[in-house]
N, C-alpha and C positions, 0 to 999 in steps of 0.2 A: 139982360138977355143971356149973358154967359152963365149967370147963376141959374137961370131956368134950364139951360142946356145941361149943366152939371147935375141938377136935380133929376132931369129926365134920364140921364145915364145911370144915376144911382138907383132910380126906380126900375130900370131895365135889368140891373144886376141882381135885384132882390128876387129870390126864388118864389114861385107861386105854386100852389097845390091844385092839381087837376085830377078829377075823379073820372075814371074810365072803367066801365063795367063793374062798378062797385069797388075798385081798387084805387087808392090814392097814389099819385105820382107827383114828383117835384120837377119843375122846369129847369132847375139847376142842381148840381151835386150838393148834397147836404151832409155835413160831417158832425158827428157827435162831439161836442167840446169836452165832454168828461173824459178823464184819463182812465185807462183800464186799471182794474184792481191789481195791486202788486202781487207777485207770486214768489214763493220761496224756490230756490234752486233745488232740483231733485238730487238725491244722492245717486251716484252711478257706481254699480258694482261690476266686477269682471267675472263673477261666477253666479250660477243659479243658487248655490248654497248660501252665499252671502246675501243675495237678494231676498230669498225666502226667509232667512233668519231675521232680517230687518223687519219684514212684514209681520212675522210672528211676534216680535218685540212690540210692534205697534199695536197688535191685538191685546197684549198683556199690559202694556204701559201706554195708554192712549195719550196721556199728557206729554209724552216725549215726541210724538209725531203729529204733525198738523193735518189730520184727516178731517175734511169738512163735516161729515155726518157720521163718522165711525167706520170701522173696517167693513161692516156688512153692506155699505153703500158704495164701496170702491170696487174697481174692476182690474184684474190682471189681464193684460192683452199681450199675447204672443205675436209680435209684429212680423218677425222673420226668424230664420234659424240663428241669427246673431243678435237679436234685439227683443227684449221683453220690458214692459213698463207697467207700473201700477198707477191708475188714474182715479180721481174722485168723480163724483157725479157732476153733470153739466150745471154750471152756475147760471142763475136766472138772468143776470144782467147781460152778459156777453155770450152766453151759451157755449162757453169753452170749458175745458176740463183741466184741473190742476194735476200735473204729474208728480206723484209722491216719490217714486224711486224707479230706477232703470237698471237693467243688466245689459251690457254691451260687450261684444268682442269683435275684433277686426276680422273681416272675411278675407284673409290674406290669400286664400286659395282661389279666389275668383279669377285671377289671371291665368290659372293653371288648368282651367277647364279644357282649353285647347293648347296643349303644351308640347314643345319640341325641345329636347335637351341632348347634350352629348351623352354618350354611353356611360361614362363614369358618373356624371351628374345625375342621370336618371336613376342609377342604382342607389345613390345616396338619398335622393328625394323619396324613393319608394320606401326606404327603411326609416326615414326620419319624419316624413310628412303624411304617411298612411298608417292607419291602424292595421294590426296583424290580421291576415286572412289567408286562406289556402291559395287563392290565385296570386296574391301579392308575393308569397314565398316561392311559388312556382316561377313567376315572372323574374324575380330577383335571381333565382338559380339559373334560369335560362340565359339571362343577360350576362351573368357572371362568366358563363362558359364562352359567350360570344366575345367577351372583352379582349381576349388575347389574340384574336384572329386578325389577319391583315387583309384577307379577301372575304367578300360577303356575296352570297348568291341566295336570293329569296324566291320561293314559289308561293304565290298568293292566290287563293280561290275566292276571295271576298269574305270568307268566314274564318279561316285560320291561315297562318303564315308559317312556313317552314324555312328555316334559315340554315344555310350551309356555310361553315366557317373553315377556312383552309389556312393552316400554318405549316409552311414547308410542304411536305408530301402527305400530311395528316389532314383528314377532313371529318367533320362531325355534323350531324343534323340536330337542330333544336326546334321543337314545336312550341310556338308562343300561344298561350291561352288567349282566344279571341272570340267574343269580347271577354275581357278580364273583369271580374267582379272585385272592385277596389273600394276601400273606405277611407278617403282622405279626411284629415282632421279639419272640419269646416263648421262645426257647431259647438255648443257648450260641452265641456268634458264630462259633466254629470250624466249625460244621456249617451246612448250607444250611437256611434257614428254611422249614418246610413250608408248602405252599399249602393254603388252605381256601376253600370256596365261601361267600360272604357275600351274603345278600339285601340289596339296597339299595332304600330307599324315601325319597321326598321328600314332605314335608307342609308345609302352611302357605302363605304367600305374601300379599303386601299389606303395608300399613304397620302394621296392628294385629296381624298374625300373621306374624312372621319365618319364613323358610324354614328347616326343620330337616331334617337328613340322619340316617337311621336305618340302622345296620349290624347284621345279625343273623347270627351264625355258624350254619352249616347243614351241618356234617359229622359231628355226633354224637360228637365227640372223636377222630376218626380221626387228626387231626394229631398227637396225643400219641404214638400208637403209631409213627408215622413218625419223629418226632423222637427217641424212645428208640432205635429201630433205627439211626438215623444216628449217634447218640452212641456206641453200641456198636461200629459199624464204624470210627469214627474212633479210638477207644481201642485197638481190636485192631490197627489199622495202626501206631499209635505205640508201643504197649507190647510188641508181639510175642507170643510164645507163653509167656513166663514167667508173666504174670499172666492169670488166668481172668476173663473179662469176661462177666457175666450181665446180661440185660435182662428 
């Protein structure tokens, strides 16, 4: 009787196939016992030039690179402003794609889209983390004049901000560009850094409340679309028609 019960339990555990509406279903989860095909680790580059140079070498020396069907069947996919990859065609068994090579950079500026810094730090960041532009230079000059003040009075109409700095009996007005068109370094250096409008605000002032500079990104992510399009244009110009570049 125990043997019969164990056989009944084993029978219940065995999956069955049920057809509903012309589609086959299993009564239990079914797993493919075959192991996935091994894949080679893709080479990772930090520049678009190195990435494109490797793909051009693959075109000339196909024996050196494991492309499934040759370069003409591979795709270069611009995933984001900081990530590009070259993939082969979908494999028949698992319907996945082998990644041949990648280009990646860290998007270190992501945490700076809404940024508040002390006045000296803001000036350093504008000079070191942003590409040169007219508004950047105007903003650095204006903040440089504010830096020596001990009292701060601001008039803000929502579009521009005038800042009055008083040192002793001397007062001066500085008009901050708002929004300021700034180009932070946030994509590959081979393409032009896209410009974005930033709202600039100054707060604080006095000995007990140091002046702070706030930068607020105000383009809704449009810079990412521009950067991806620029990367696609750059790679098409370097790789030619052999590689299909998708953005």
